[in-house]
Backbone and ligand atoms as CSV (ligand in chain L), in Angstrom:
chain,resi,resn,atom,element,x,y,z
A,1,MET,N,N,78.823,91.638,218.594
A,1,MET,CA,C,78.144,91.454,217.315
A,1,MET,C,C,79.169,91.520,216.186
A,2,LYS,N,N,79.030,90.594,215.229
A,2,LYS,CA,C,80.005,90.533,214.128
A,2,LYS,C,C,79.545,91.442,212.982
A,3,HIS,N,N,80.459,92.252,212.476
A,3,HIS,CA,C,80.093,93.182,211.398
A,3,HIS,C,C,80.493,92.620,210.057
A,4,ASP,N,N,79.533,92.695,209.163
A,4,ASP,CA,C,79.885,92.269,207.801
A,4,ASP,C,C,80.125,93.530,206.973
A,5,ASN,N,N,81.364,93.829,206.739
A,5,ASN,CA,C,81.642,95.059,205.991
A,5,ASN,C,C,81.977,94.774,204.528
A,6,SER,N,N,81.618,93.588,204.055
A,6,SER,CA,C,81.867,93.308,202.641
A,6,SER,C,C,80.681,93.755,201.787
A,7,LYS,N,N,79.562,94.099,202.486
A,7,LYS,CA,C,78.394,94.549,201.732
A,7,LYS,C,C,78.570,96.013,201.359
A,8,PHE,N,N,77.837,96.375,200.322
A,8,PHE,CA,C,77.953,97.755,199.888
A,8,PHE,C,C,76.563,98.294,199.595
A,9,PRO,N,N,76.051,99.391,200.073
A,9,PRO,CA,C,76.768,100.232,201.029
A,9,PRO,C,C,76.723,99.623,202.431
A,10,PHE,N,N,77.576,100.089,203.282
A,10,PHE,CA,C,77.613,99.562,204.648
A,10,PHE,C,C,76.316,99.876,205.351
A,11,ASP,N,N,75.930,98.993,206.163
A,11,ASP,CA,C,74.688,99.227,206.871
A,11,ASP,C,C,74.920,99.903,208.212
A,12,GLU,N,N,76.078,100.357,208.427
A,12,GLU,CA,C,76.314,101.054,209.679
A,12,GLU,C,C,77.119,102.331,209.444
A,13,ASP,N,N,77.098,103.132,210.403
A,13,ASP,CA,C,77.780,104.406,210.297
A,13,ASP,C,C,79.298,104.197,210.401
A,14,ASN,N,N,80.009,104.669,209.489
A,14,ASN,CA,C,81.470,104.685,209.633
A,14,ASN,C,C,82.000,105.835,208.795
A,15,TYR,N,N,83.299,105.901,208.604
A,15,TYR,CA,C,83.866,107.074,207.931
A,15,TYR,C,C,83.474,107.207,206.456
A,16,THR,N,N,83.075,106.111,205.849
A,16,THR,CA,C,82.849,106.185,204.396
A,16,THR,C,C,81.383,106.003,203.999
A,17,HIS,N,N,80.496,105.889,204.984
A,17,HIS,CA,C,79.136,105.521,204.606
A,17,HIS,C,C,78.439,106.571,203.745
A,18,ASN,N,N,78.848,107.804,203.862
A,18,ASN,CA,C,78.128,108.858,203.133
A,18,ASN,C,C,78.663,109.090,201.721
A,19,ILE,N,N,79.546,108.237,201.271
A,19,ILE,CA,C,80.060,108.403,199.904
A,19,ILE,C,C,79.272,107.491,198.972
A,20,ASN,N,N,78.650,108.092,197.998
A,20,ASN,CA,C,77.950,107.290,197.011
A,20,ASN,C,C,78.954,106.914,195.928
A,21,ARG,N,N,79.454,105.715,196.044
A,21,ARG,CA,C,80.583,105.347,195.171
A,21,ARG,C,C,80.211,105.280,193.690
A,22,LEU,N,N,79.007,104.753,193.397
A,22,LEU,CA,C,78.648,104.623,191.980
A,22,LEU,C,C,78.590,105.992,191.322
A,23,ASN,N,N,77.953,106.927,192.029
A,23,ASN,CA,C,77.848,108.273,191.479
A,23,ASN,C,C,79.221,108.907,191.321
A,24,GLU,N,N,80.054,108.603,192.281
A,24,GLU,CA,C,81.401,109.162,192.213
A,24,GLU,C,C,82.147,108.664,190.974
A,25,ARG,N,N,81.924,107.359,190.713
A,25,ARG,CA,C,82.600,106.804,189.537
A,25,ARG,C,C,82.065,107.432,188.256
A,26,SER,N,N,80.729,107.654,188.197
A,26,SER,CA,C,80.196,108.230,186.966
A,26,SER,C,C,80.702,109.654,186.794
A,27,LEU,N,N,80.867,110.354,187.913
A,27,LEU,CA,C,81.423,111.699,187.814
A,27,LEU,C,C,82.857,111.626,187.314
A,28,ASP,N,N,83.577,110.618,187.795
A,28,ASP,CA,C,84.951,110.443,187.340
A,28,ASP,C,C,85.015,110.238,185.836
A,29,ARG,N,N,84.100,109.381,185.358
A,29,ARG,CA,C,84.085,109.089,183.924
A,29,ARG,C,C,83.754,110.342,183.130
A,30,ARG,N,N,82.763,111.070,183.641
A,30,ARG,CA,C,82.345,112.283,182.936
A,30,ARG,C,C,83.497,113.301,182.916
A,31,GLY,N,N,84.134,113.406,184.075
A,31,GLY,CA,C,85.260,114.336,184.174
A,31,GLY,C,C,86.374,113.954,183.231
A,32,PHE,N,N,86.591,112.651,183.173
A,32,PHE,CA,C,87.659,112.163,182.297
A,32,PHE,C,C,87.338,112.473,180.832
A,33,MET,N,N,86.061,112.217,180.450
A,33,MET,CA,C,85.666,112.484,179.067
A,33,MET,C,C,85.804,113.970,178.738
A,34,LYS,N,N,85.415,114.801,179.735
A,34,LYS,CA,C,85.522,116.247,179.509
A,34,LYS,C,C,86.984,116.630,179.271
A,35,THR,N,N,87.859,116.060,180.094
A,35,THR,CA,C,89.282,116.359,179.960
A,35,THR,C,C,89.801,115.920,178.599
A,36,LEU,N,N,89.334,114.702,178.193
A,36,LEU,CA,C,89.771,114.151,176.915
A,36,LEU,C,C,89.337,115.040,175.759
A,37,VAL,N,N,88.055,115.431,175.779
A,37,VAL,CA,C,87.515,116.284,174.712
A,37,VAL,C,C,88.237,117.633,174.725
A,38,GLY,N,N,88.461,118.142,175.936
A,38,GLY,CA,C,89.147,119.432,176.066
A,38,GLY,C,C,90.555,119.359,175.488
A,39,ALA,N,N,91.258,118.270,175.818
A,39,ALA,CA,C,92.640,118.121,175.342
A,39,ALA,C,C,92.665,117.982,173.827
A,40,ALA,N,N,91.687,117.209,173.286
A,40,ALA,CA,C,91.634,117.028,171.827
A,40,ALA,C,C,91.360,118.365,171.149
A,41,GLY,N,N,90.438,119.122,171.728
A,41,GLY,CA,C,90.093,120.436,171.165
A,41,GLY,C,C,91.292,121.360,171.184
A,42,LEU,N,N,91.986,121.347,172.298
A,42,LEU,CA,C,93.162,122.209,172.454
A,42,LEU,C,C,94.231,121.835,171.432
A,43,PHE,N,N,94.407,120.521,171.260
A,43,PHE,CA,C,95.408,120.041,170.286
A,43,PHE,C,C,95.025,120.495,168.876
A,44,ALA,N,N,93.727,120.320,168.534
A,44,ALA,CA,C,93.269,120.693,167.186
A,44,ALA,C,C,93.491,122.177,166.944
A,45,VAL,N,N,93.115,122.977,167.938
A,45,VAL,CA,C,93.236,124.431,167.772
A,45,VAL,C,C,94.704,124.846,167.692
A,46,SER,N,N,95.531,124.223,168.558
A,46,SER,CA,C,96.934,124.639,168.596
A,46,SER,C,C,97.697,124.226,167.338
A,47,THR,N,N,97.241,123.125,166.675
A,47,THR,CA,C,97.968,122.694,165.481
A,47,THR,C,C,97.384,123.291,164.213
A,48,LEU,N,N,96.206,123.881,164.308
A,48,LEU,CA,C,95.528,124.429,163.128
A,48,LEU,C,C,96.392,125.397,162.318
A,49,PRO,N,N,97.003,126.382,162.956
A,49,PRO,CA,C,97.783,127.326,162.155
A,49,PRO,C,C,98.921,126.645,161.402
A,50,TRP,N,N,99.550,125.641,162.037
A,50,TRP,CA,C,100.682,124.977,161.382
A,50,TRP,C,C,100.214,124.145,160.207
A,51,GLY,N,N,99.039,123.507,160.357
A,51,GLY,CA,C,98.465,122.749,159.238
A,51,GLY,C,C,98.188,123.679,158.076
A,52,ALA,N,N,97.645,124.838,158.371
A,52,ALA,CA,C,97.330,125.816,157.328
A,52,ALA,C,C,98.608,126.303,156.650
A,53,VAL,N,N,99.640,126.536,157.452
A,53,VAL,CA,C,100.924,127.000,156.896
A,53,VAL,C,C,101.518,125.930,155.979
A,54,ALA,N,N,101.459,124.656,156.451
A,54,ALA,CA,C,102.016,123.552,155.658
A,54,ALA,C,C,101.240,123.398,154.349
A,55,ALA,N,N,99.910,123.474,154.419
A,55,ALA,CA,C,99.085,123.329,153.217
A,55,ALA,C,C,99.395,124.449,152.228
A,56,LYS,N,N,99.531,125.657,152.736
A,56,LYS,CA,C,99.819,126.807,151.872
A,56,LYS,C,C,101.173,126.611,151.183
A,57,GLU,N,N,102.127,126.130,151.988
A,57,GLU,CA,C,103.478,125.898,151.461
A,57,GLU,C,C,103.445,124.861,150.340
A,58,LEU,N,N,102.695,123.765,150.568
A,58,LEU,CA,C,102.618,122.702,149.570
A,58,LEU,C,C,101.912,123.173,148.306
A,59,LEU,N,N,100.807,123.889,148.496
A,59,LEU,CA,C,100.029,124.330,147.342
A,59,LEU,C,C,100.773,125.352,146.494
A,60,SER,N,N,101.609,126.149,147.140
A,60,SER,CA,C,102.277,127.203,146.381
A,60,SER,C,C,103.699,126.829,145.981
A,61,LEU,N,N,104.044,125.533,146.219
A,61,LEU,CA,C,105.418,125.111,145.945
A,61,LEU,C,C,105.780,125.262,144.468
A,62,GLY,N,N,104.806,124.969,143.592
A,62,GLY,CA,C,105.072,124.992,142.155
A,62,GLY,C,C,105.499,126.356,141.668
A,63,ASP,N,N,104.890,127.423,142.191
A,63,ASP,CA,C,105.245,128.742,141.673
A,63,ASP,C,C,106.068,129.536,142.684
A,64,LYS,N,N,106.756,128.811,143.561
A,64,LYS,CA,C,107.592,129.492,144.539
A,64,LYS,C,C,108.747,130.206,143.826
A,65,ALA,N,N,109.027,131.405,144.229
A,65,ALA,CA,C,110.109,132.152,143.586
A,65,ALA,C,C,111.419,131.887,144.322
A,66,TYR,N,N,112.442,131.507,143.562
A,66,TYR,CA,C,113.755,131.259,144.157
A,66,TYR,C,C,114.713,132.379,143.765
A,67,PRO,N,N,115.648,132.681,144.627
A,67,PRO,CA,C,116.627,133.709,144.268
A,67,PRO,C,C,117.679,133.135,143.321
A,68,MET,N,N,118.247,133.973,142.495
A,68,MET,CA,C,119.371,133.550,141.663
A,68,MET,C,C,120.626,133.777,142.498
A,69,LYS,N,N,121.394,132.728,142.676
A,69,LYS,CA,C,122.525,132.845,143.598
A,69,LYS,C,C,123.811,132.335,142.951
A,70,LYS,N,N,124.858,133.133,143.048
A,70,LYS,CA,C,126.155,132.745,142.476
A,70,LYS,C,C,126.733,131.566,143.270
A,71,ILE,N,N,127.214,130.552,142.538
A,71,ILE,CA,C,127.860,129.417,143.226
A,71,ILE,C,C,129.383,129.565,143.123
A,72,VAL,N,N,129.882,129.590,141.908
A,72,VAL,CA,C,131.331,129.637,141.697
A,72,VAL,C,C,131.616,130.025,140.233
A,73,LYS,N,N,132.808,130.473,139.970
A,73,LYS,CA,C,133.197,130.747,138.581
A,73,LYS,C,C,133.557,129.429,137.901
A,74,VAL,N,N,133.265,129.326,136.626
A,74,VAL,CA,C,133.584,128.116,135.864
A,74,VAL,C,C,135.070,127.781,135.996
A,75,SER,N,N,135.910,128.805,135.992
A,75,SER,CA,C,137.366,128.589,136.060
A,75,SER,C,C,137.820,128.015,137.409
A,76,GLN,N,N,136.924,128.057,138.398
A,76,GLN,CA,C,137.314,127.577,139.739
A,76,GLN,C,C,136.886,126.136,140.033
A,77,ILE,N,N,136.267,125.494,139.061
A,77,ILE,CA,C,135.862,124.096,139.278
A,77,ILE,C,C,136.284,123.250,138.066
A,78,GLY,N,N,137.117,122.256,138.331
A,78,GLY,CA,C,137.611,121.403,137.246
A,78,GLY,C,C,136.573,120.357,136.864
A,79,ILE,N,N,136.718,119.797,135.665
A,79,ILE,CA,C,135.803,118.726,135.239
A,79,ILE,C,C,136.003,117.517,136.168
A,80,GLY,N,N,134.911,116.978,136.690
A,80,GLY,CA,C,134.980,115.841,137.617
A,80,GLY,C,C,135.022,116.274,139.072
A,81,ASP,N,N,135.120,117.572,139.306
A,81,ASP,CA,C,135.199,118.052,140.694
A,81,ASP,C,C,133.839,118.538,141.204
A,82,SER,N,N,133.805,118.800,142.503
A,82,SER,CA,C,132.562,119.297,143.117
A,82,SER,C,C,132.865,120.502,144.005
A,83,VAL,N,N,131.837,121.283,144.219
A,83,VAL,CA,C,131.952,122.464,145.092
A,83,VAL,C,C,130.719,122.490,145.999
A,84,LYS,N,N,130.953,122.777,147.267
A,84,LYS,CA,C,129.832,122.881,148.209
A,84,LYS,C,C,129.280,124.297,148.184
A,85,PHE,N,N,127.984,124.421,148.349
A,85,PHE,CA,C,127.374,125.739,148.499
A,85,PHE,C,C,126.082,125.565,149.284
A,86,THR,N,N,125.340,126.631,149.479
A,86,THR,CA,C,124.036,126.507,150.155
A,86,THR,C,C,122.973,127.142,149.265
A,87,TYR,N,N,121.783,126.498,149.238
A,87,TYR,CA,C,120.710,127.026,148.406
A,87,TYR,C,C,119.394,126.328,148.743
A,88,PRO,N,N,118.266,127.062,148.827
A,88,PRO,CA,C,118.161,128.520,148.705
A,88,PRO,C,C,118.530,129.250,149.999
A,89,GLY,N,N,118.420,128.583,151.135
A,89,GLY,CA,C,118.741,129.239,152.413
A,89,GLY,C,C,120.183,128.981,152.801
A,90,GLU,N,N,120.642,129.719,153.789
A,90,GLU,CA,C,122.023,129.583,154.258
A,90,GLU,C,C,122.272,128.232,154.930
A,91,HIS,N,N,121.195,127.547,155.309
A,91,HIS,CA,C,121.367,126.248,155.980
A,91,HIS,C,C,121.010,125.070,155.077
A,92,ASP,N,N,120.690,125.356,153.816
A,92,ASP,CA,C,120.353,124.280,152.872
A,92,ASP,C,C,121.618,123.884,152.111
A,93,ASP,N,N,122.359,122.936,152.669
A,93,ASP,CA,C,123.620,122.524,152.050
A,93,ASP,C,C,123.396,121.881,150.685
A,94,ALA,N,N,124.304,122.178,149.793
A,94,ALA,CA,C,124.159,121.668,148.431
A,94,ALA,C,C,125.530,121.380,147.831
A,95,LEU,N,N,125.488,120.659,146.712
A,95,LEU,CA,C,126.714,120.213,146.065
A,95,LEU,C,C,126.582,120.432,144.560
A,96,LEU,N,N,127.570,121.107,143.995
A,96,LEU,CA,C,127.618,121.279,142.539
A,96,LEU,C,C,128.694,120.348,142.006
A,97,ILE,N,N,128.372,119.599,140.961
A,97,ILE,CA,C,129.344,118.669,140.366
A,97,ILE,C,C,129.493,119.022,138.887
A,98,ARG,N,N,130.714,119.163,138.461
A,98,ARG,CA,C,130.955,119.444,137.036
A,98,ARG,C,C,131.257,118.128,136.341
A,99,LEU,N,N,130.358,117.718,135.464
A,99,LEU,CA,C,130.498,116.411,134.812
A,99,LEU,C,C,131.159,116.487,133.443
A,100,GLY,N,N,131.190,117.678,132.858
A,100,GLY,CA,C,131.792,117.815,131.537
A,100,GLY,C,C,132.088,119.277,131.277
A,101,GLU,N,N,132.542,119.551,130.047
A,101,GLU,CA,C,132.899,120.928,129.703
A,101,GLU,C,C,131.746,121.891,130.040
A,102,ASN,N,N,130.544,121.495,129.594
A,102,ASN,CA,C,129.375,122.347,129.849
A,102,ASN,C,C,128.263,121.582,130.550
A,103,LYS,N,N,128.644,120.635,131.364
A,103,LYS,CA,C,127.617,119.826,132.015
A,103,LYS,C,C,127.764,119.884,133.536
A,104,TYR,N,N,126.724,120.356,134.180
A,104,TYR,CA,C,126.746,120.507,135.642
A,104,TYR,C,C,125.512,119.854,136.242
A,105,LYS,N,N,125.681,119.355,137.441
A,105,LYS,CA,C,124.542,118.851,138.208
A,105,LYS,C,C,124.686,119.381,139.620
A,106,ALA,N,N,123.573,119.757,140.215
A,106,ALA,CA,C,123.621,120.253,141.595
A,106,ALA,C,C,122.436,119.695,142.371
A,107,TYR,N,N,122.670,119.370,143.617
A,107,TYR,CA,C,121.625,118.801,144.469
A,107,TYR,C,C,121.740,119.345,145.881
A,108,GLN,N,N,120.608,119.465,146.536
A,108,GLN,CA,C,120.656,119.669,147.986
A,108,GLN,C,C,121.165,118.340,148.531
A,109,ASN,N,N,122.197,118.391,149.357
A,109,ASN,CA,C,122.867,117.119,149.662
A,109,ASN,C,C,122.625,116.574,151.066
A,110,ALA,N,N,121.514,116.963,151.676
A,110,ALA,CA,C,121.133,116.290,152.930
A,110,ALA,C,C,120.493,114.966,152.516
A,111,CYS,N,N,121.080,113.861,152.952
A,111,CYS,CA,C,120.592,112.537,152.555
A,111,CYS,C,C,119.103,112.403,152.869
A,112,THR,N,N,118.366,111.800,151.941
A,112,THR,CA,C,116.918,111.662,152.149
A,112,THR,C,C,116.583,110.515,153.102
A,113,HIS,N,N,117.609,109.864,153.649
A,113,HIS,CA,C,117.352,108.868,154.697
A,113,HIS,C,C,117.324,109.582,156.048
A,114,LEU,N,N,118.476,109.934,156.574
A,114,LEU,CA,C,118.505,110.607,157.882
A,114,LEU,C,C,119.336,111.887,157.860
A,115,ARG,N,N,119.440,112.484,156.680
A,115,ARG,CA,C,120.007,113.822,156.517
A,115,ARG,C,C,121.518,113.954,156.755
A,116,CYS,N,N,122.273,112.888,156.655
A,116,CYS,CA,C,123.730,113.024,156.667
A,116,CYS,C,C,124.143,113.718,155.366
A,117,PRO,N,N,125.281,114.412,155.343
A,117,PRO,CA,C,125.703,115.052,154.097
A,117,PRO,C,C,126.157,114.034,153.058
A,118,VAL,N,N,125.593,114.153,151.872
A,118,VAL,CA,C,125.972,113.284,150.760
A,118,VAL,C,C,127.204,113.886,150.076
A,119,LEU,N,N,128.169,113.031,149.722
A,119,LEU,CA,C,129.436,113.497,149.152
A,119,LEU,C,C,129.595,113.004,147.718
A,120,TRP,N,N,130.455,113.686,146.986
A,120,TRP,CA,C,130.759,113.281,145.618
A,120,TRP,C,C,132.001,112.415,145.634
A,121,ASP,N,N,131.879,111.181,145.156
A,121,ASP,CA,C,133.012,110.280,145.059
A,121,ASP,C,C,133.499,110.331,143.608
A,122,LYS,N,N,134.496,111.165,143.374
A,122,LYS,CA,C,134.990,111.420,142.015
A,122,LYS,C,C,135.483,110.129,141.342
A,123,LYS,N,N,136.189,109.320,142.100
A,123,LYS,CA,C,136.769,108.096,141.550
A,123,LYS,C,C,135.681,107.126,141.076
A,124,GLU,N,N,134.641,106.978,141.894
A,124,GLU,CA,C,133.568,106.032,141.556
A,124,GLU,C,C,132.501,106.669,140.665
A,125,GLY,N,N,132.479,108.002,140.649
A,125,GLY,CA,C,131.440,108.692,139.874
A,125,GLY,C,C,130.067,108.550,140.497
A,126,ASP,N,N,130.047,108.486,141.826
A,126,ASP,CA,C,128.790,108.277,142.556
A,126,ASP,C,C,128.608,109.331,143.634
A,127,MET,N,N,127.383,109.585,143.983
A,127,MET,CA,C,127.128,110.421,145.160
A,127,MET,C,C,126.849,109.465,146.306
A,128,ILE,N,N,127.647,109.571,147.351
A,128,ILE,CA,C,127.525,108.581,148.425
A,128,ILE,C,C,127.200,109.230,149.765
A,129,CYS,N,N,126.457,108.476,150.566
A,129,CYS,CA,C,126.194,108.902,151.938
A,129,CYS,C,C,126.938,107.937,152.857
A,130,PRO,N,N,127.953,108.416,153.555
A,130,PRO,CA,C,128.773,107.505,154.355
A,130,PRO,C,C,128.055,106.944,155.581
A,131,CYS,N,N,126.952,107.552,155.985
A,131,CYS,CA,C,126.306,107.107,157.237
A,131,CYS,C,C,125.809,105.664,157.173
A,132,HIS,N,N,125.066,105.323,156.106
A,132,HIS,CA,C,124.539,103.949,156.000
A,132,HIS,C,C,124.722,103.408,154.579
A,133,HIS,N,N,125.818,103.831,153.940
A,133,HIS,CA,C,126.157,103.343,152.593
A,133,HIS,C,C,125.065,103.638,151.570
A,134,GLY,N,N,124.464,104.805,151.675
A,134,GLY,CA,C,123.492,105.205,150.663
A,134,GLY,C,C,124.206,105.709,149.420
A,135,LYS,N,N,123.566,105.539,148.250
A,135,LYS,CA,C,124.143,106.028,146.992
A,135,LYS,C,C,123.050,106.687,146.166
A,136,PHE,N,N,123.451,107.721,145.426
A,136,PHE,CA,C,122.500,108.431,144.563
A,136,PHE,C,C,123.097,108.576,143.171
A,137,ASP,N,N,122.245,108.462,142.176
A,137,ASP,CA,C,122.668,108.633,140.786
A,137,ASP,C,C,122.931,110.110,140.512
A,138,VAL,N,N,124.119,110.403,140.031
A,138,VAL,CA,C,124.489,111.808,139.822
A,138,VAL,C,C,123.687,112.452,138.680
A,139,GLN,N,N,123.172,111.653,137.747
A,139,GLN,CA,C,122.404,112.216,136.626
A,139,GLN,C,C,120.991,112.637,137.042
A,140,SER,N,N,120.428,111.899,138.001
A,140,SER,CA,C,119.018,112.169,138.349
A,140,SER,C,C,118.788,112.472,139.828
A,141,GLY,N,N,119.749,112.148,140.664
A,141,GLY,CA,C,119.565,112.318,142.108
A,141,GLY,C,C,118.819,111.157,142.746
A,142,ALA,N,N,118.443,110.157,141.929
A,142,ALA,CA,C,117.657,109.028,142.452
A,142,ALA,C,C,118.528,108.109,143.313
A,143,PRO,N,N,117.947,107.541,144.365
A,143,PRO,CA,C,118.729,106.612,145.196
A,143,PRO,C,C,118.988,105.309,144.441
A,144,THR,N,N,120.198,104.801,144.555
A,144,THR,CA,C,120.532,103.554,143.844
A,144,THR,C,C,120.993,102.448,144.792
A,145,ALA,N,N,121.315,102.800,146.034
A,145,ALA,CA,C,121.739,101.771,146.993
A,145,ALA,C,C,121.521,102.282,148.413
A,146,GLY,N,N,121.407,101.323,149.343
A,146,GLY,CA,C,121.255,101.686,150.761
A,146,GLY,C,C,119.824,102.066,151.103
A,147,PRO,N,N,119.632,102.614,152.303
A,147,PRO,CA,C,118.264,102.870,152.778
A,147,PRO,C,C,117.490,104.039,152.141
A,148,PRO,N,N,118.131,105.040,151.516
A,148,PRO,CA,C,117.319,106.147,150.997
A,148,PRO,C,C,116.307,105.681,149.942
A,149,ARG,N,N,115.112,106.264,149.997
A,149,ARG,CA,C,114.044,105.906,149.058
A,149,ARG,C,C,113.638,107.074,148.169
A,150,ARG,N,N,113.995,108.277,148.539
A,150,ARG,CA,C,113.588,109.453,147.768
A,150,ARG,C,C,114.812,110.111,147.129
A,151,PRO,N,N,114.629,110.744,145.973
A,151,PRO,CA,C,115.769,111.391,145.318
A,151,PRO,C,C,116.212,112.643,146.052
A,152,LEU,N,N,117.441,113.048,145.794
A,152,LEU,CA,C,117.925,114.330,146.323
A,152,LEU,C,C,117.262,115.441,145.510
A,153,PRO,N,N,116.820,116.513,146.153
A,153,PRO,CA,C,116.227,117.619,145.398
A,153,PRO,C,C,117.278,118.269,144.492
A,154,GLU,N,N,116.952,118.335,143.206
A,154,GLU,CA,C,117.915,118.901,142.252
A,154,GLU,C,C,117.816,120.424,142.221
A,155,ILE,N,N,118.960,121.045,142.084
A,155,ILE,CA,C,119.013,122.500,141.944
A,155,ILE,C,C,119.371,122.802,140.488
A,156,ILE,N,N,118.551,123.584,139.849
A,156,ILE,CA,C,118.800,123.930,138.446
A,156,ILE,C,C,119.833,125.053,138.402
A,157,VAL,N,N,120.877,124.825,137.610
A,157,VAL,CA,C,121.940,125.830,137.518
A,157,VAL,C,C,122.006,126.428,136.123
A,158,GLU,N,N,122.652,127.554,136.024
A,158,GLU,CA,C,122.748,128.294,134.766
A,158,GLU,C,C,124.127,128.958,134.723
A,159,VAL,N,N,124.746,128.970,133.552
A,159,VAL,CA,C,126.049,129.640,133.427
A,159,VAL,C,C,125.835,130.982,132.724
A,160,GLN,N,N,126.321,132.019,133.335
A,160,GLN,CA,C,126.226,133.360,132.733
A,160,GLN,C,C,127.566,134.063,132.883
A,161,ASP,N,N,128.145,134.442,131.769
A,161,ASP,CA,C,129.416,135.178,131.772
A,161,ASP,C,C,130.488,134.492,132.627
A,162,GLY,N,N,130.625,133.192,132.445
A,162,GLY,CA,C,131.692,132.461,133.135
A,162,GLY,C,C,131.433,132.190,134.615
A,163,THR,N,N,130.204,132.408,135.051
A,163,THR,CA,C,129.870,132.123,136.453
A,163,THR,C,C,128.656,131.196,136.510
A,164,ILE,N,N,128.697,130.252,137.455
A,164,ILE,CA,C,127.589,129.297,137.603
A,164,ILE,C,C,126.653,129.794,138.705
A,165,TYR,N,N,125.368,129.856,138.380
A,165,TYR,CA,C,124.361,130.335,139.333
A,165,TYR,C,C,123.340,129.230,139.618
A,166,ALA,N,N,122.855,129.182,140.853
A,166,ALA,CA,C,121.694,128.351,141.186
A,166,ALA,C,C,120.471,129.202,140.902
A,167,THR,N,N,119.464,128.583,140.239
A,167,THR,CA,C,118.288,129.388,139.880
A,167,THR,C,C,116.998,128.926,140.565
A,168,ARG,N,N,116.878,127.624,140.817
A,168,ARG,CA,C,115.683,127.136,141.525
A,168,ARG,C,C,115.874,125.685,141.940
A,169,VAL,N,N,114.967,125.227,142.809
A,169,VAL,CA,C,114.983,123.823,143.219
A,169,VAL,C,C,113.884,123.120,142.423
A,170,LYS,N,N,114.250,122.019,141.774
A,170,LYS,CA,C,113.289,121.295,140.946
A,170,LYS,C,C,112.259,120.596,141.837
A,171,ARG,N,N,111.023,120.681,141.411
A,171,ARG,CA,C,109.966,120.035,142.191
A,171,ARG,C,C,109.733,118.622,141.667
A,172,TYR,N,N,109.737,117.658,142.592
A,172,TYR,CA,C,109.454,116.285,142.199
A,172,TYR,C,C,107.975,116.020,142.352
A,173,GLU,N,N,107.397,115.328,141.372
A,173,GLU,CA,C,105.989,114.953,141.482
A,173,GLU,C,C,105.877,113.828,142.499
A,174,ALA,N,N,104.830,113.903,143.316
A,174,ALA,CA,C,104.651,112.886,144.357
A,174,ALA,C,C,104.264,111.556,143.727
L,1,FES,S1,S,121.619,109.025,156.367
L,1,FES,FE1,FE,122.248,108.604,154.361
L,1,FES,S2,S,122.069,106.497,154.175
L,1,FES,FE2,FE,121.349,106.915,156.156
């Protein structure tokens, strides 16, 4: 006798006849949806604290208190020269540039493109990023050439008794 096993379910006893395939598939779908919902829930819960921390940080940025930090003595930086320092944290690299007798500009100098260190080109009077030929205006920190689109964060400085101090990081309006 010839068996037609292309029909479903099989009309004869064999190893798979007792499996209800349609039901199995619906269970699979249900299981999959449960896993998906579970994973989404887990992701939401696990990222919640960080979202809250980020929101708090953004909302309180305007009145954030910065430390007053000594950069260098006025006598140690010539007009047209620059000095590296860090502000506000030990890993926040920054650059102080003396533009005139009493004129200073300072910026956090991680390039706003891909964070290469931005340098002061004294001869050209430009702040340059050697990685992808980015340039920033020394008066405002605004990008003037290359891929960067956002300005360098400016650090407000103050001279007291012949010493230059960093006092805060200027907040840019979005
Ligand atoms: S990292 Fe500065 S231009 Fe790309």
